[in-house]
C-alpha positions as CSV (number, residue, x, y, z in Angstrom):
1,M,-7.2,-13.7,-23.5
2,M,-8.1,-11.2,-26.1
3,L,-5.3,-12.4,-28.4
4,I,-6.5,-16.0,-28.0
5,G,-10.0,-14.9,-28.9
6,L,-8.8,-13.0,-31.9
7,G,-6.8,-16.0,-33.0
8,I,-9.9,-18.3,-32.7
9,V,-11.9,-15.8,-34.7
10,V,-9.3,-15.8,-37.4
11,I,-9.1,-19.6,-37.4
12,A,-12.9,-19.8,-37.7
13,F,-12.8,-18.3,-41.1
14,I,-10.1,-20.6,-42.6
15,D,-11.9,-23.1,-44.8
16,T,-14.1,-24.8,-42.2
17,P,-17.7,-25.8,-42.3
18,I,-20.2,-23.0,-41.5
19,Q,-21.3,-24.6,-38.2
20,L,-17.7,-24.8,-37.0
21,Q,-17.1,-21.2,-38.1
22,I,-20.1,-20.0,-36.1
23,I,-19.1,-21.9,-33.0
24,L,-15.4,-20.8,-33.2
25,G,-16.5,-17.2,-33.9
26,L,-18.7,-17.2,-30.8
27,I,-16.0,-18.8,-28.7
28,G,-13.5,-16.2,-30.0
29,L,-15.8,-13.4,-29.2
30,G,-16.3,-14.8,-25.7
31,F,-12.6,-14.8,-25.1
32,I,-12.3,-11.2,-26.4
33,V,-15.1,-10.1,-24.1
34,L,-13.6,-12.0,-21.2
35,G,-10.3,-10.3,-21.8
36,L,-12.0,-6.9,-21.8
37,V,-13.8,-7.7,-18.5
38,L,-10.5,-8.8,-16.9
39,L,-8.8,-5.5,-18.0
40,K,-11.6,-3.5,-16.5
41,L,-11.4,-5.5,-13.2
42,Q,-7.7,-5.0,-13.1
43,Q,-8.1,-1.2,-13.5
44,D,-10.8,-1.1,-10.8
45,S,-8.6,-3.0,-8.4
46,R,-5.7,-0.7,-9.1
47,Q,-7.9,2.3,-8.4
48,S,-9.3,0.9,-5.2
49,E,-5.8,-0.1,-4.1
50,D,-4.6,3.5,-4.7
51,K,-7.6,4.8,-2.7
52,V,-6.8,2.3,0.2
53,N,-3.2,3.5,0.2
54,T,-4.3,7.1,0.3
55,L,-6.7,6.4,3.1
56,M,-4.0,4.5,5.1
57,A,-1.5,7.4,4.6
58,K,-4.1,9.9,5.9
59,L,-4.9,7.6,8.9
60,D,-1.2,7.4,9.7
61,E,-1.0,11.2,9.6
62,I,-4.0,11.5,11.9
63,H,-2.5,8.8,14.2
64,Q,0.7,10.8,14.5
65,E,-1.2,14.0,15.2
66,V,-3.2,12.2,18.0
67,K,0.0,10.8,19.5
68,Q,1.6,14.3,19.5
69,G,-1.5,15.7,21.1
70,E,-1.4,13.1,23.8
71,Q,2.2,13.7,24.5
72,S,1.8,17.4,24.8
73,K,-1.3,16.9,27.0
74,G,0.8,14.7,29.3
75,K,3.5,17.4,29.5
76,G,0.8,20.0,30.4
77,V,-0.5,17.9,33.2
78,I,3.0,17.4,34.6
79,I,3.7,21.2,34.5
80,A,0.3,21.9,36.1
81,D,1.1,19.4,38.9
82,V,4.5,21.0,39.5
83,L,3.0,24.5,39.6
84,S,0.2,23.4,42.0
85,S,2.7,21.7,44.3
86,G,4.9,24.8,44.3
87,L,2.0,27.0,45.0
88,K,0.8,24.7,47.8
89,Y,4.3,24.7,49.4
90,Y,4.6,28.5,49.0
91,S,1.2,29.0,50.7
92,E,2.1,26.7,53.5
93,H,5.4,28.5,54.0
94,I,3.7,31.9,54.0
95,A,1.1,30.6,56.5
96,K,3.8,29.4,58.8
97,Q,5.6,32.8,58.6
98,R,2.4,34.6,59.4
99,K,1.7,32.4,62.4
100,E,5.2,33.0,63.7
101,E,4.8,36.8,63.2
102,D,1.5,36.8,64.9
103,S,2.8,34.8,67.8
104,Q,5.7,37.2,68.4
């Protein structure tokens, strides 16, 4: 776009009437400005895309940490259940032995 604008500005000054030179010069400047605006928008979109990619990577890391936390929490619950069942069985077994000893 900027090259087209520069070409129009150059053409404007090649042996043309003054009104046409002014109009072509303004059109050429418009194309140059439009090219600069497009460049700026492209740079901004790249930066925002990089930010989005960075945020997505961080969110993935957090998601993995949460998953690992849930998995370890589940294992802890299972271990606690096994221990409590074992203690319950042991206490029942001891209670039966004491009853038998007391009855003898």
